[in-house]
N, C-alpha and C positions, 0 to 999 in steps of 0.2 A: 507657547513650551507645549499648553494639551493640544495644540492644535496642528504642530511637527507630529506629536506622537501619532493624532490619530490616522493624519496626511502615511504615516509610512506602514504602518495597521494594516490599513484599507491597499497601498500595494503590493506589502507581502502576502497579503490575505488572500489578491487575485491572481498571483504566479499562475499557473498550471506544473500540474503534478503532475499529468499522466502528461501520456504521451499526445502532443499537441495533431489533428491528421485538415491536409488541405483541402479536403474532400468535404463537400459542404452534407452528406448523408452521416458521415461519425457524428455521434453523438461529441458536445463540449468538453472540451479537456477539464477532469475535475483541477478546482483551487482550494483550499485548505479553507474559504467563505463557502462553501456550499458543506462543508462539515458544520460552521459557526455560526450560519442562517442557514438552516436547508430551510426552498420552498424559493427564496429572496434572491433575483436578477439583479443584473447592475447595481450592488450598492454605491450609495455618491458616500459616504459614510456609514462605520458598522453602526452598529443598532446600540449603542450604550452610550452611546456622543452624545446625546439627546440627554441620556441623564448625565453624565456627567456636565452639561454644560444647568440643567436642573437645580445641582446641587441643592436638590431631594434629600432628605434625612435618609436613611436605612432605618425599617424597624421587621419586624422579626415575621411580617406577613413577605413581604421583600427580602429578603432574604433567604426563610425556605421557597419560592420560586425560584428563587435563583441556583438552589443546592440540587432542586429538583428539574432545572431546566439545563445547566452543566449532567448530568447523571443521564437524560434524555439527549445530549450533543454525543455525551463518550458512545452511545448504544451505536448512534448513527455513525460513527466516524469506523470502529471495530469494522459494524453489517457491512459498510462502503467502500471501508480497506479490503475485509475480507471477498466481496466481491466481486472488487474493482481491478484489486492487484491479485491474492493466492489464486482466483482463478484463473485467472491467466497461463499462471506458470501451468495449471495441470494441459495447456491446449498444449504446451510447449514442444512435445512430443507425439502429437498429431500431426504428421507431415503430412499434406499432401502431395509435393516431390520433393525425398527425402534427399539431401544434402551432405558436406560437410560443414557448412557455416550451420547447419541449426544442433548441430553437433554437440555434444559434452566435452569439456578437452579440462587439461590438465591444466590447475588451481583455481576453477569455475568455483563459487561460491555456492551451497547447495541447500534448501530443506530435507531433509529424511523423513517419510514419509512414517509415522510413528504409534501407535500402538492406542493411543488418544485421540478421538475422533475432534480436540479443541491444536487446530494448526498453531497457533501459537506456543506450545508448549513441543513440535514437534523440534528434532534436535535441529544446530548450525555442522552443517560439517563443509571441508572443503575437498574436492578431486583428487585424488593420487594417479587414478589409472582407469583404464575403463579398455572395457574387455570387448570385442570386434566380433558380429558373428559373420558366418557364411555367408554373408548375402554383403559382409562390408559395412555394416551399417552395427554402432557402438548399441550394446546390447544392454549393459549392467557396465555399474563403477565400480572401485576401492574408493571409500568414502573416509577423512579423515575426520575423525569430531576428537570433542574432547574426551570422550569415557575411550576412545580405543579408533582398530578400524571397523570399518562394514562394507562387505558384498553386497550391493542392491540392482537389483533389475532397473533399466531410467522411467518405468510405469511408476517407481516411490521415490523417484529424485525431482526433487523439484528445481530451477537455476536460479537465480536469483537474478534480476539485474542490474549490473553497476551503472548509473549512469554517472 
């Protein structure tokens, strides 16, 4: 039973969670294993699987090390998520060749830049309407959030990619 669960865990933790490119120059896609086991490539079994087989009793030192390790992993997960996902959202409006495909549209789920530095606390909203500038490109949007409707420029609106 433990072997089956370890193999399922291996498959799930090695599936890509970011864009997979055919270009060899692009970095490898992120997987949950990158967050759980930083710096280790091509794991055949999860690192802690060896501990499960050995049946070592837990000690105070082992548990303290595990809590420290889990705290470090959590910090790394948030850091990589911020750098690889939220920062890509900022680039969504830096068009080289703007066209209607890249523009915001009604019904898009977005993050609205707030007054706090922490992006995790920014409100989530839905685009209700878009305001088009004289050049024909979207310049701002009317966004509905849980607290009401807001008109914000596109520089403060970060569309979330629904996969």
